[in-house]
Each structure stands twice: as C-alpha cells, then as structure tokens.
Steps between C-alpha positions, in 0.01 A plus 500: 500500500637844403588741780265801511621813321374799702566860389453809713462807283543845660449810282771746579392824682164438333296814576792722430587311181148550365519872579827524316334354193221758510718791612844439349663801665463325837773254398755777546403627848459333837136394498270297723137402500318573827213690664423865556826665606321812629262309723750228584257239376725224408815313475745424216336233291773477234812699401715524189869410495606869544293527815638171630846651493390741777414210726128542454313183595162362410267533800658808660293821563513763230633769731792276595581432135497874431757554773729258321440652160344853510461500121311170498209507255203326659228387264152394617418131450285414200380151587270460201798563272719253689224238483492530119872423484464221755240343285722525190775319684260238630391430141866430418523257788190318379675410177718266701277367781164528666663450843562857595482623860515880541691642792377855476455701177863471385607152611389147418604137525475288181514119485639437152582132548251384238644715217867391547498278190339775292708800608814361670636509855409747773770749407396497130132551587589786737711664228205480255260651750750777587552583132126509424426724799774742391397511137125513546461693824823703528566360843781292655452208729722306739434123501602233741500134380494209738294194596295670769332838573724607785831456316360648176407815696852511642624477145299796371621709795863392467587702196315809367403658271433303179666181617441118502635293790477118506528340841560124500710241684819623329493848650263510804782483754692767310215741434218433749674397819705821546190721460364674816223296665259791450523450122291193541137564415281574806797542732454855627636716777357305793618157383834643388572636845400176666713293266796738549478438878573139430788578268300421185586786264512345154274266308774245518507529878125441506518208253760326715320556832349178635125479443450400864654834607284705265177331605583530870563876468255595222230233521337401167662800337839338566402212267410751228822693543689176468328407179531847348869536568580154367301549179243235599193717457266316271178698471352507151473808281129558482305541176459870424120471504520425874601859558203665334298503824547788743679377810493812708408866487687767695634854512804645674623858528782707638351794687590861448593521869604238752217321676555571869180372656230237464262769386741597218512134396123472512454798269730344236366152556141627444594631155674176415217283629247702289713433193538130566129457574409682177736286296365182662145592403621587147628147469195343677732369770512486880789418728537245776830648622637850537864582532682824583854620443692757699836662421669733744741788456796261510348307209430192718175338386273213590169339403215374722172340410158420656210278398165673449193371679332454160620585145454870444537781245373772736718802586391511866595134544845550342569805718391300811730206436785721377496708817502187715834414334636856506419537873655165586824582317530877549815619683461854633877541508517480121389716211341320207558603146296251300202272561307261280174303509437187301196276457593133463337151474244640255164343424218599268264750660218355290515172702294503814693447822391432853473812711649475850254500788676816625458681169191718429389433143318830499812698596707302253267572212463862603881553505530329164231718346673813639821384333324449168340847525835663578661319204221608268529865605878498461468333164273782378634806680857409584685356801497832691120526485441299816736412787474350846527737789823353633660570162429868536665516841849507343518550124881464502438134574181431301551708190567211260289265290665156499229344279521731199851635547620143546730585790601141532840361587625141464354318795819292525684821586313514829471129562681379810791270412507143613 
C-alpha cells in the first residue's frame, strides 16, 4: 500500500499579496492589512515583505506596528475580494484531489495520494500546483510535502516564501528535530513554557521523551504530543464538501481604549452579542455553546466556554452567558485590550427543541421578536438608527458595527494554547 502524500499549502502573506495585485504601488512601500488605525479597531492581519523587515508581526495591534514603522501603510481588509482569490486557488486544488481540508482562508491540506500515478510524486505535484497558482492567480505559495498533516504543516512553515519542502525519513532528524517545540502545530505559549520546564525545547527533545513521562505530566495531551512530534499523526484529510457547513459564528474587536472594568467589557460584549445573534438568525442557526476570548495589555490571551441551557439565537441569552464567563475570568488588576464572543455547536433554529423547565417560553419569544424588529429597523434605516441604552453610556466603546464592518479577527489568534 502506498504511503499517503499529504500537502500543506500556505499562500504567502495572502491578504497583502492580493492588495499588491490590485494596487501595484503597495509593492514598493511597507504595507499591511488591518483594521481602522484611527479607532484602533484591529490587528495586523497580513504584511508585505517590506513591512516584515521592520519586525512587524501578524496579530500585533496596529498602534504597535506603527511605532516600529511610522510610514507603514495600513489598508482596510476586503474579505469579499480575498474570498474570490481563495476560491480561485481552491479550484486549482480540485484539479488534483477532492480531499481538501481548509485551515483558514489561505491554508489547506491536500491528500494527493490517489493522483500519484497520473501526476508524479509529491514534490512534482506540489510544483505543478505552485506554478498554476502563480500563473493563474498571481500569488505565491509555500508547500510542505509529507505523509501526515502535522509534518506537512511544518514543511510549509520551514521555508518561505514560494518554496516547497519535502519531509520524509531521510531528513526528519536533520530538519524537523532541531526546530523549536513551539513550531509544532497547536503547541502554543502555555505548553511551550511547561515543556521548557522539563528541558524539552526542540521537537527532537519531545519526540525522544518517553511516552510514559508525557502522559503522566500532560495526561491525554501527552499522547497527542508524542504522536505529533514523531510524525505518527494519522487523521485523514477531509473531503472539501465537509467544510461547507458553518461550524461557528463569532466577532472579536480591539477597543479604542483599554477595558478597565466589567461594565466596560459588558458594553463591548453587548455589541458583539447583538452581531453574533443577528448572524445566527441570518443563517437559521442557534448555538448550544458560547465561548469568549480576552486579551490583556500584555497580549496574553485565553478562551473560555459555557453550555447554554437550550440552543439559542437571542441577544439577551448570549449577553447573559457571555457575562457569566467574563465575570468568572475578569482580573481587576489587568486592562483588557480585546475581547471576542463566539457561538459554537450550532444547530438549525428551524428544528424544535425542548425548552428548559426554568425557561419562560413567552420571554424567549418576546426577546427573539425584539431582536428581529431591531434587525429589520437597522436593515432599513442603518445600524445607528436604534441602539441599546448601555451602548449609549460610552460611545468610545460601542461605536462600531461588527456585523456590517466585519471587524473580525482570526479566532485562532485569541485561542488559548494547549
């Protein structure tokens, strides 16, 4: 049986590269794609090579990037444009396989095992894909080639831009093992620090650590770390049609001013929950779980979640559950810069569900009808036409429209590391 051939394709500085195609002059100046630099709504979503030379990093606040490079040109994100290019690239992938698993708008895993006899080995297929993306879309891509998803991701990260890296038995100890342990997918700050305490600083260190030690100190996650570091990860690349369903709906924002109290957080959370509830109803969905993200002034972030009593798409419900989490995790000694709200475990709102004995169906329907009325008014007369009272108490915190302005940041940016 042939070994799997798994590619991980990562479009290089994707948002910025698309902007350079549409605005060629931006190729010759430090440029980044982000949010509103005047209102501090946002983070760096992508940067071009000239901006990278100034040490600007994806995910950092706009004001911080401007301190590094005062002449940095910050362009607003145009997600509809990026989606068009993403679809063009996806169409190229589909020429080679129907097993395509997106990892965001600009990354995807491809299982090309079945077309080996038709197109050649993994490197040859990767080269063909790279050339077609370059000639048809004007973009470059870095591709990792291996027999599993984790190592192929390491390959695409290993050399950029516009590169192909094959990781197999002949070079794993030479290329993979010396890499920092945090280069391994899903190993973030928290796990990195814990591993470092035990002297595990490279992927090779982790791969050679006894499984019994890892499971005793990390539980079931130790088993996963062992498999990931040794290239034993074996999950299948899913068929691209499996990703057509909405998995979650959320909004996050960086406030104009630091959030210094629970009331500040509630003002921003209310706007975010309104947006999420409206988007849920627009998709005829309700959520079983709500999660929040918080990022403080030192850029430390974490995620927490809570189960809803019943599936809901009602703003008041989302605010209620979100504030439970915010109150439980709020630290008065810190100032918070960004928060996010995300609806997860989605179900169809058209399917009847059992109402909790503690839930008033009349109140639930009334709140839902109020939401629909507010959405209808805003649709006709604009977002500013009707606002909740709490939003008017501090316009410097509530003066944004996350639904229409699409003030959304990659959720993985906030997600607590394993």
